Backbone as CSV, one residue per row, in Angstrom:
resi,resn,N_x,N_y,N_z,CA_x,CA_y,CA_z,C_x,C_y,C_z
1,MET,-75.032,-46.542,-23.307,-73.597,-46.534,-23.485,-73.198,-45.122,-23.945
2,THR,-72.110,-44.558,-23.439,-71.585,-43.313,-23.862,-70.320,-43.522,-24.667
3,LEU,-70.301,-42.980,-25.866,-69.119,-43.050,-26.751,-68.489,-41.732,-26.911
4,GLN,-67.144,-41.725,-26.988,-66.467,-40.491,-27.327,-65.600,-40.799,-28.573
5,LEU,-66.004,-40.075,-29.684,-65.343,-40.361,-30.963,-64.668,-39.079,-31.522
6,LYS,-63.479,-39.217,-32.123,-62.795,-38.114,-32.750,-63.192,-38.112,-34.202
7,VAL,-63.720,-36.940,-34.653,-64.105,-36.756,-36.062,-63.342,-35.605,-36.674
8,PRO,-62.200,-35.939,-37.227,-61.276,-34.878,-37.749,-61.873,-33.936,-38.790
9,LYS,-62.815,-34.384,-39.640,-63.352,-33.562,-40.715,-64.503,-32.676,-40.255
10,MET,-64.871,-32.797,-39.025,-66.000,-31.910,-38.508,-65.466,-30.516,-38.300
11,ALA,-66.009,-29.569,-39.041,-65.436,-28.207,-38.978,-66.446,-27.116,-38.584
12,CYS,-67.769,-27.417,-38.773,-68.738,-26.377,-38.417,-69.982,-26.948,-37.879
13,SER,-70.942,-26.073,-37.554,-72.194,-26.553,-36.934,-72.988,-27.412,-37.963
14,ALA,-72.903,-27.147,-39.209,-73.608,-27.918,-40.216,-73.052,-29.371,-40.205
15,CYS,-71.727,-29.504,-40.059,-71.044,-30.838,-39.925,-71.632,-31.520,-38.737
16,ALA,-71.709,-30.837,-37.566,-72.208,-31.448,-36.349,-73.690,-31.887,-36.517
17,ASN,-74.472,-31.028,-37.228,-75.903,-31.429,-37.467,-75.980,-32.614,-38.303
18,THR,-75.143,-32.790,-39.321,-75.167,-33.961,-40.209,-74.833,-35.192,-39.417
19,ILE,-73.771,-35.080,-38.522,-73.389,-36.235,-37.751,-74.514,-36.605,-36.746
20,THR,-75.145,-35.598,-36.125,-76.272,-35.854,-35.205,-77.385,-36.540,-35.950
21,LYS,-77.779,-36.078,-37.130,-78.827,-36.740,-37.916,-78.460,-38.206,-38.298
22,ALA,-77.176,-38.392,-38.605,-76.752,-39.768,-38.985,-76.873,-40.763,-37.809
23,VAL,-76.475,-40.293,-36.617,-76.633,-41.068,-35.421,-78.067,-41.312,-35.052
24,GLN,-78.848,-40.252,-35.153,-80.259,-40.362,-34.758,-81.089,-41.185,-35.792
25,ALA,-80.539,-41.366,-36.956,-81.171,-42.219,-37.985,-81.119,-43.647,-37.565
26,ILE,-80.115,-44.072,-36.855,-80.083,-45.461,-36.354,-80.487,-45.648,-34.970
27,ASP,-80.604,-44.469,-34.184,-81.009,-44.541,-32.824,-81.756,-43.159,-32.462
28,SER,-83.031,-43.140,-32.672,-83.784,-41.902,-32.539,-83.646,-41.313,-31.168
29,ALA,-83.350,-42.113,-30.136,-83.220,-41.566,-28.780,-81.808,-41.152,-28.376
30,ALA,-80.862,-41.236,-29.347,-79.469,-40.919,-29.027,-79.299,-39.423,-28.731
31,ALA,-78.423,-39.177,-27.786,-78.028,-37.759,-27.477,-76.617,-37.579,-28.002
32,VAL,-76.481,-36.478,-28.780,-75.166,-36.205,-29.461,-74.704,-34.809,-29.094
33,GLU,-73.477,-34.726,-28.583,-72.867,-33.437,-28.290,-71.610,-33.315,-29.088
34,ALA,-71.423,-32.277,-29.821,-70.238,-32.113,-30.702,-69.423,-30.945,-30.198
35,ASP,-68.082,-31.098,-30.022,-67.223,-29.986,-29.722,-66.371,-29.693,-30.932
36,LEU,-66.747,-28.547,-31.623,-66.050,-28.246,-32.899,-64.588,-27.925,-32.712
37,LYS,-64.236,-27.393,-31.516,-62.778,-27.006,-31.334,-61.888,-28.242,-31.157
38,THR,-62.372,-29.225,-30.451,-61.499,-30.420,-30.162,-61.830,-31.527,-31.170
39,LYS,-62.933,-31.413,-31.934,-63.326,-32.462,-32.950,-63.839,-33.682,-32.284
40,TRP,-64.180,-33.662,-30.963,-64.721,-34.812,-30.256,-66.236,-34.814,-30.244
41,VAL,-66.838,-35.927,-30.503,-68.309,-36.066,-30.461,-68.621,-37.074,-29.320
42,THR,-69.527,-36.669,-28.373,-69.952,-37.501,-27.322,-71.375,-37.950,-27.652
43,ILE,-71.522,-39.282,-27.638,-72.823,-39.860,-28.017,-73.344,-40.839,-27.007
44,LYS,-74.585,-40.593,-26.526,-75.208,-41.522,-25.566,-76.237,-42.320,-26.439
45,THR,-75.948,-43.609,-26.567,-76.778,-44.428,-27.463,-76.851,-45.882,-27.002
46,ALA,-77.906,-46.568,-27.488,-78.062,-47.983,-27.184,-77.383,-48.842,-28.250
47,LYS,-76.956,-48.169,-29.332,-76.306,-48.908,-30.461,-74.828,-49.150,-30.134
48,SER,-74.313,-50.136,-30.857,-72.863,-50.483,-30.636,-71.984,-49.427,-31.257
49,GLU,-70.728,-49.422,-30.765,-69.836,-48.415,-31.332,-69.594,-48.614,-32.820
50,SER,-69.519,-49.838,-33.289,-69.268,-50.066,-34.651,-70.432,-49.564,-35.547
51,GLU,-71.680,-49.731,-35.041,-72.839,-49.211,-35.814,-72.780,-47.696,-35.855
52,VAL,-72.409,-47.018,-34.791,-72.340,-45.591,-34.732,-71.280,-45.084,-35.669
53,ARG,-70.066,-45.708,-35.577,-68.940,-45.306,-36.445,-69.314,-45.431,-37.925
54,LYS,-70.077,-46.550,-38.286,-70.478,-46.770,-39.679,-71.436,-45.704,-40.114
55,ALA,-72.379,-45.327,-39.251,-73.384,-44.290,-39.592,-72.687,-42.973,-39.835
56,ILE,-71.762,-42.572,-38.965,-71.038,-41.327,-39.148,-70.235,-41.322,-40.384
57,ALA,-69.470,-42.413,-40.631,-68.716,-42.542,-41.881,-69.542,-42.511,-43.128
58,SER,-70.744,-43.088,-43.066,-71.650,-43.082,-44.218,-72.143,-41.603,-44.547
59,ALA,-72.132,-40.805,-43.530,-72.556,-39.418,-43.710,-71.426,-38.523,-44.237
60,GLY,-70.206,-39.203,-44.397,-69.051,-38.396,-44.974,-68.028,-37.953,-43.937
61,TYR,-68.164,-38.491,-42.698,-67.251,-38.011,-41.631,-66.568,-39.204,-40.972
62,PRO,-65.519,-39.775,-41.549,-64.841,-40.918,-40.947,-64.342,-40.627,-39.555
63,VAL,-64.518,-41.587,-38.676,-64.092,-41.457,-37.289,-62.621,-41.966,-37.141
64,SER,-61.762,-41.175,-36.517,-60.374,-41.608,-36.408,-60.152,-42.493,-35.167
C-alpha cells in the first residue's frame, strides 16, 4: 500500500531521517520518500495507515 501523508513539522533532512526510522521500525521493508518543500511523505508499506501515523506521531511529528 502507498500512503501520502502531510507532516507539517518536518523541516530538514534530520526530520525526514527520524520519520523514515520510525516507519522502518514497524516495517523494515517500507520505502519512505520525504519532500521537505511540500511537507509530504510518501510511504510504501504493508502496515495500515493508522499504524504508520501512530509511529510518525510517536517520533514527534504529528501527521495532519
